[in-house]
C-alpha positions in Angstrom: 0.0 0.0 0.2 1.4 3.7 -0.7 0.1 4.6 2.2 -1.3 8.4 0.8 -5.1 7.2 1.0 -4.9 6.9 -3.0 -6.2 3.1 -3.9 -6.1 2.5 -7.4 -9.2 1.3 -9.3 -9.8 -2.7 -8.0 -7.3 -2.2 -4.7 -3.0 -2.5 -4.9 -1.4 -5.2 -7.1 0.7 -6.9 -4.4 4.1 -9.0 -4.9 4.4 -12.8 -5.0 6.2 -12.4 -1.8 3.9 -9.7 0.3 0.7 -12.5 -0.6 2.8 -15.5 0.6 3.9 -13.2 3.9 0.4 -11.8 4.1 -1.3 -15.3 3.8 1.0 -17.1 5.9 0.3 -14.7 8.7 -3.0 -15.2 8.1 -3.2 -18.9 8.4 -1.1 -18.5 11.7 -3.8 -16.3 13.0 -6.4 -18.9 11.9 -4.5 -21.8 13.6 -4.7 -20.3 16.9 -8.5 -19.7 16.6 -10.6 -22.8 17.7 -13.2 -24.5 15.3 -16.8 -22.5 16.9 -14.1 -19.0 16.2 -13.5 -20.0 12.9 -17.0 -21.1 12.3 -18.2 -17.5 13.4 -15.4 -15.4 11.5 -16.6 -17.0 8.5 -20.1 -16.8 9.0 -19.8 -12.9 9.9 -17.7 -12.2 7.0 -20.0 -13.5 4.5 -22.9 -11.2 6.4 -21.0 -8.1 6.2 -20.1 -9.0 2.6 -23.5 -9.8 1.9 -24.9 -6.4 3.7 -22.5 -4.2 2.0 -23.2 -5.8 -1.6 -19.6 -6.9 -1.7 -20.5 -9.6 -4.3 -22.3 -7.6 -6.4 -19.1 -5.9 -7.1 -17.5 -6.6 -10.6 -14.3 -8.0 -10.9 -11.7 -5.7 -12.2 -9.2 -6.5 -14.7 -5.5 -5.9 -14.6 -6.0 -3.8 -17.3 -8.2 -1.6 -15.9 -6.2 -1.5 -12.7 -2.8 -0.5 -14.2 -4.9 1.8 -16.5 -5.6 3.8 -12.9 -2.0 4.4 -12.1 0.0 7.6 -13.3 2.0 10.6 -12.1 0.7 13.5 -10.7 2.7 16.6 -11.8 2.3 20.0 -9.1 3.4 23.3 -9.5 3.2 26.1 -6.8 3.5 30.2 -7.3 3.2 33.0 -5.5 -0.2 34.5 -4.8 -1.0 37.4 -6.7 -2.9 40.2 -4.7 -6.3 39.5 -6.6 -5.8 35.8 -5.4 -4.9 36.9 -2.3 -7.8 39.3 -1.5 -10.2 36.5 -2.7 -8.3 34.0 -0.6 -9.0 36.2 2.2 -13.0 37.0 1.7 -13.3 33.2 1.0 -12.2 32.2 4.7 -13.6 34.9 6.5 -17.3 33.8 4.7 -16.2 30.2 5.9 -15.3 31.4 9.4 -18.5 32.9 9.7 -19.9 29.5 8.7 -18.1 27.9 11.0 -18.1 30.0 14.1 -22.1 29.9 14.0 -22.5 33.4 12.7 -24.2 32.4 9.8 -28.0 32.7 10.2 -28.1 29.2 7.9 -26.2 27.8 10.5 -28.3 29.1 13.4 -31.9 28.1 12.0 -30.1 24.7 11.3 -29.2 24.5 15.1 -32.6 25.4 16.3 -34.1 23.1 14.3 -32.4 19.8 15.3 -31.7 20.7 18.9 -33.5 17.7 19.5 -30.5 15.6 18.5 -27.8 16.7 20.7 
């Protein structure tokens, strides 16, 4: 896993060594459980997959997975005075909403008092 919060379509491709290590660790964890715990774990996993519609997802092809990978190029520059003023106005508006100075936020809070 990249660790950056981005997952390519279909998930990560594992190296054979990583897959073997993962499967070995999983088998070791399963071996430490009793028969009843293993059965209950499998039943729970089936129920979770059923309720989350995991069984309905289409299988991704390796071509689709590889097509989702790429390179991102970013560039930055110093903001102009116009960009600074627009940013300042946006931050003020955001601060008003977050701090509750906006009438929209106050009415929402009044309407949903029963939830607190």
